C-alpha positions in Angstrom: 0.0 0.0 0.0 1.3 3.5 -0.8 1.7 6.3 1.7 1.0 10.0 2.0 3.2 11.6 4.7 2.3 14.9 6.4 3.9 17.2 8.9 2.5 16.6 12.4 0.9 20.0 12.5 -1.7 18.8 10.0 -2.8 15.8 12.0 -5.9 17.3 13.6 -7.0 18.9 10.3 -6.8 15.5 8.6 -8.6 13.7 11.3 -11.3 16.4 11.4 -11.6 16.0 7.6 -10.8 19.7 7.1 -7.6 18.8 5.2 -8.6 16.5 2.3 -5.8 17.1 -0.1 -2.1 17.7 -0.4 -0.2 19.7 -2.9 3.2 18.4 -3.8 5.8 20.3 -5.8 8.4 18.8 -8.2 7.4 15.2 -7.6 5.8 12.7 -9.9 3.0 11.3 -7.9 2.3 7.7 -8.7 -1.3 7.7 -7.5 -4.7 7.5 -9.3 -8.3 7.9 -8.2 -9.5 4.8 -6.3 -6.0 4.0 -4.9 -5.9 3.4 -1.2 -3.1 5.0 0.9 -1.9 5.1 4.5 -1.9 8.6 6.0 1.1 9.4 8.1 1.4 12.5 10.3 4.1 13.4 12.7 5.8 10.0 12.3 2.7 7.9 12.9 0.2 6.2 10.6 -3.1 7.7 11.6 -5.5 6.3 9.0 -6.3 5.0 5.6 -7.6 7.1 2.7 -8.9 6.6 -0.9 -7.6 8.9 -3.6 -10.4 11.0 -5.2 -8.5 13.2 -7.6 -4.9 13.7 -8.9 -4.4 16.9 -11.0 -1.3 18.7 -12.3 -1.3 22.5 -12.4 0.9 25.5 -11.9 1.0 27.5 -8.7 -0.6 30.4 -10.5 -3.5 28.1 -11.4 -4.3 27.2 -7.8 -7.7 28.4 -6.6 -9.5 29.3 -3.4 -11.3 25.9 -3.7 -7.9 24.1 -3.9 -6.9 26.0 -0.7 -10.1 25.1 1.2 -9.9 21.4 0.4 -6.2 21.5 1.6 -7.3 23.1 4.9 -6.5 26.7 4.2 -8.9 29.7 4.1 -7.5 31.3 0.9 -5.3 30.7 -2.1 -2.7 33.2 -0.7 -2.6 31.4 2.7 -2.0 28.1 0.8 0.8 29.6 -1.2 2.5 31.0 1.9 2.3 27.5 3.5 3.8 25.9 0.3 6.6 28.5 0.5 7.5 27.3 4.0 7.7 23.7 2.8 9.4 24.2 -0.6 12.1 26.7 -1.7 12.2 28.6 -4.9 8.5 28.5 -5.7 7.4 30.7 -8.6 3.9 31.2 -10.2 5.1 28.8 -12.9 6.2 26.0 -10.6 4.3 22.8 -11.4 2.4 21.1 -8.6 0.2 18.0 -8.1 -3.0 18.3 -6.2 -3.9 15.0 -4.6 -7.4 15.0 -3.1 -8.3 12.1 -0.8 -11.2 10.8 1.4 -10.3 9.5 4.9 -12.0 6.1 5.0 -10.5 4.8 8.3 -9.1 6.4 11.4 -6.8 4.2 13.6 -7.9 4.2 17.2 -4.3 3.9 18.2 -1.8 5.5 15.8 1.1 3.2 14.7 4.7 4.4 14.4 5.4 4.9 10.8 8.5 2.7 11.1 6.2 -0.2 12.2 3.6 0.2 9.4 5.2 -2.6 7.2 3.9 -5.0 9.9 0.3 -3.7 9.3 -0.1 -2.5 12.9 1.4 -5.5 14.6 4.0 -5.0 17.3 7.5 -6.0 16.2 8.2 -7.6 19.5 5.2 -9.8 19.1 6.3 -10.7 15.6 9.8 -11.7 16.8 8.3 -13.8 19.6 5.9 -15.6 17.3 8.5 -16.1 14.7 10.8 -17.9 17.2 7.9 -19.9 18.5 6.2 -20.9 15.2 8.6 -20.7 12.3 10.9 -23.6 11.7 12.5 -22.3 8.5 14.5 -19.4 10.0 18.2 -19.3 9.3 20.7 -19.2 12.1 21.4 -15.5 11.4 17.6 -14.7 11.4 17.2 -16.4 14.8 20.2 -14.6 16.2 18.9 -11.2 14.9 15.4 -11.8 16.4 16.9 -12.8 19.7 19.2 -9.8 19.7 16.2 -7.5 19.0 14.1 -9.1 21.8 17.0 -9.0 24.3 17.8 -5.4 23.4 14.1 -4.3 23.6 14.3 -1.9 20.6 15.5 -1.7 17.0 17.8 1.2 17.9 19.5 -0.7 20.8 19.9 -3.9 18.7 21.3 -1.9 15.8 23.9 -0.3 18.0 25.0 -3.8 19.2 25.4 -4.7 15.5 27.6 -1.7 14.8 25.4 1.4 14.4 21.9 2.7 13.5 22.5 2.0 9.9 22.2 -1.7 10.8 18.5 -1.4 11.6 17.6 -2.5 8.1 18.9 -6.0 8.8 16.5 -6.5 11.7 13.6 -4.9 9.8 14.2 -7.2 6.9 14.0 -10.3 9.1 10.9 -8.9 10.9 9.1 -8.2 7.6 9.9 -11.7 6.3 8.8 -13.3 9.5 5.6 -11.3 9.6 4.7 -12.3 6.0 5.3 -15.9 6.8 3.4 -15.7 10.1 0.5 -14.1 8.2 0.6 -16.7 5.5 0.4 -19.5 8.1 -2.5 -17.8 9.9 -0.6 -17.0 13.1 -1.0 -13.2 12.6 -3.2 -10.8 10.6 -3.4 -7.1 9.7 -4.6 -4.7 12.3 -5.0 -1.9 9.8 
């Protein structure tokens, strides 16, 4: 599932359905009407949305209606906000307006780093993997045990040599989660 990420200051506007679009500059948006996305704000997955509209235009073509759907009162307020997020905006800068409909709000937001596990706790995944999966390699078992013993990805990564080693543990957790889900031991909480 794809993702739309927002600054934490937009969380309440999104949850109150006052912000129902995002305007992105200089990016090719690979979304189409009907696509479902996870909505992230302030480092957490807060809900699920369905894309309603994807439209390319220039900054000078933005309207008050675009601003209102994006949670602003006026076009000028919207452009000032865009200028705080992006440098070197001109009236000719191309933007993509992505309008969405919030279809599910999570009762308990999920850390964005944990969303690949579909809302499941990584510690629970590691425990279940060690309990139920008989096809783990020696290295995978060692990484899962290190993670459980350390209590967090960060601490386990430091024991492996630095924060840049988190990917090794995340890969094992993702693989284990997919296998646990396939065998019916875990399911999506999203």
